[in-house]
TIZA-375279 format. One line per 4 residues: number of its first residue (from 0); for each residue x, y, z of C-alpha. Coordinates in steps of 0.25 Angstrom, whole numbers, always signed. Layout:
residues N
NUM) X,Y,Z | ... .
end
This chain:
residues 219
0) +383,+377,+411 | +393,+382,+401 | +407,+376,+406 | +418,+386,+400 .
4) +433,+381,+400 | +445,+390,+403 | +462,+386,+400 | +472,+397,+406 .
8) +485,+398,+401 | +493,+394,+415 | +505,+387,+420 | +499,+384,+435 .
12) +494,+370,+431 | +503,+359,+441 | +503,+345,+441 | +508,+339,+453 .
16) +523,+331,+451 | +519,+320,+460 | +509,+309,+458 | +498,+313,+464 .
20) +493,+321,+453 | +490,+334,+458 | +489,+347,+450 | +485,+362,+452 .
24) +482,+373,+442 | +477,+387,+440 | +463,+381,+432 | +458,+397,+428 .
28) +465,+411,+430 | +458,+424,+434 | +461,+437,+427 | +467,+432,+415 .
32) +456,+432,+400 | +458,+418,+395 | +457,+414,+380 | +443,+414,+380 .
36) +443,+431,+385 | +438,+429,+399 | +444,+431,+412 | +441,+424,+425 .
40) +441,+431,+438 | +446,+430,+451 | +435,+423,+461 | +428,+416,+448 .
44) +427,+403,+455 | +424,+408,+468 | +410,+401,+469 | +413,+392,+457 .
48) +423,+381,+464 | +420,+369,+471 | +427,+365,+485 | +427,+350,+479 .
52) +437,+344,+467 | +433,+347,+452 | +437,+336,+442 | +449,+339,+434 .
56) +446,+336,+420 | +454,+334,+406 | +449,+343,+394 | +437,+345,+401 .
60) +433,+332,+400 | +423,+328,+411 | +426,+313,+408 | +441,+314,+410 .
64) +444,+320,+425 | +458,+319,+428 | +459,+324,+442 | +451,+333,+453 .
68) +455,+347,+458 | +450,+358,+467 | +451,+373,+462 | +455,+384,+470 .
72) +451,+398,+466 | +463,+409,+469 | +463,+424,+466 | +469,+421,+452 .
76) +464,+409,+448 | +459,+396,+450 | +467,+385,+455 | +466,+369,+455 .
80) +472,+358,+461 | +468,+344,+461 | +474,+329,+456 | +473,+321,+444 .
84) +465,+308,+445 | +475,+296,+447 | +468,+289,+434 | +475,+288,+421 .
88) +468,+301,+415 | +472,+309,+427 | +487,+304,+426 | +486,+305,+411 .
92) +482,+320,+412 | +492,+324,+424 | +503,+320,+416 | +498,+328,+403 .
96) +497,+340,+414 | +511,+338,+418 | +516,+335,+402 | +510,+348,+398 .
100) +501,+343,+387 | +488,+345,+397 | +491,+355,+408 | +480,+367,+404 .
104) +468,+368,+414 | +455,+371,+408 | +444,+377,+420 | +430,+374,+415 .
108) +421,+382,+422 | +406,+390,+422 | +403,+402,+423 | +395,+408,+433 .
112) +396,+424,+431 | +387,+424,+418 | +374,+431,+417 | +362,+425,+410 .
116) +367,+426,+395 | +356,+433,+391 | +360,+446,+400 | +374,+442,+394 .
120) +370,+443,+380 | +364,+458,+382 | +375,+462,+387 | +384,+473,+380 .
124) +399,+467,+374 | +406,+473,+385 | +399,+468,+397 | +397,+454,+390 .
128) +411,+453,+386 | +413,+457,+405 | +405,+445,+407 | +410,+434,+397 .
132) +425,+438,+399 | +426,+439,+414 | +424,+425,+423 | +419,+429,+437 .
136) +413,+417,+441 | +412,+403,+436 | +411,+390,+442 | +422,+379,+440 .
140) +419,+365,+433 | +432,+359,+432 | +445,+362,+428 | +454,+353,+415 .
144) +466,+350,+411 | +467,+352,+396 | +477,+348,+386 | +487,+360,+383 .
148) +480,+372,+373 | +468,+365,+372 | +459,+375,+380 | +444,+376,+376 .
152) +441,+386,+364 | +441,+401,+370 | +427,+406,+370 | +419,+393,+370 .
156) +412,+386,+381 | +407,+371,+384 | +395,+366,+388 | +401,+354,+394 .
160) +415,+350,+399 | +420,+345,+387 | +434,+344,+379 | +438,+358,+376 .
164) +444,+350,+361 | +429,+346,+359 | +423,+359,+361 | +431,+364,+350 .
168) +425,+354,+341 | +410,+352,+346 | +399,+362,+344 | +392,+368,+359 .
172) +379,+360,+360 | +367,+362,+369 | +364,+378,+374 | +373,+387,+368 .
176) +385,+393,+379 | +384,+407,+382 | +393,+413,+371 | +384,+405,+360 .
180) +372,+412,+367 | +379,+425,+367 | +384,+426,+354 | +368,+421,+349 .
184) +363,+432,+356 | +374,+442,+350 | +371,+438,+336 | +355,+438,+338 .
188) +357,+452,+342 | +366,+455,+331 | +379,+458,+343 | +392,+457,+335 .
192) +398,+452,+350 | +412,+446,+353 | +404,+433,+358 | +398,+432,+345 .
196) +410,+433,+337 | +418,+424,+347 | +406,+413,+345 | +408,+413,+331 .
200) +423,+411,+331 | +420,+400,+340 | +409,+392,+330 | +419,+396,+318 .
204) +431,+388,+326 | +422,+375,+329 | +418,+374,+316 | +431,+376,+309 .
208) +435,+366,+320 | +424,+356,+316 | +428,+358,+300 | +441,+353,+303 .
212) +435,+341,+312 | +429,+339,+301 | +438,+340,+289 | +447,+332,+299 .
216) +438,+321,+300 | +434,+320,+286 | +447,+319,+281 .
end
């Protein structure tokens, strides 16, 4: 199961003025291409939303729940409403949301509209791009409050719910992601594809980041 994350530029995140700790916002916008080059379509979460409450996390960390929320799919977006926990962490994150230091929302989801990866690999460039770039069905996993400008790396997919920051500097372990499978297939078949170039760029970015961290650590 590959969990993906998206952050949308939106001002639709409001924290209640009262002491009850309520909040509401838009976690996902439809019909708008994001920084990953993908577009969520209306009805994407129609069958992928639980009726009960979800854990509201900070920076996608399952070890730092800060509240709960319920999700409701609207014609143009995924709306969430909930309340912060009456804990020190919940109160701190509420204060950060109100100050602006951490007031962005990031949605974690699993796509349910993708064919088996080998079938996708065999598609022509246009058909494959249409499938990958248009998200028509997905299951909501969680929504996180994240610090300003700390979105996950465009084009990356995370296998487990972990910090978006950690994903910048940690090599992927375990089974390869869908993007990695497709890139390897294209390389093996001599196919000059956009996804192969994308994965090479990500590898170079991670390698450069690791070299910078090593240099700093060794200073």
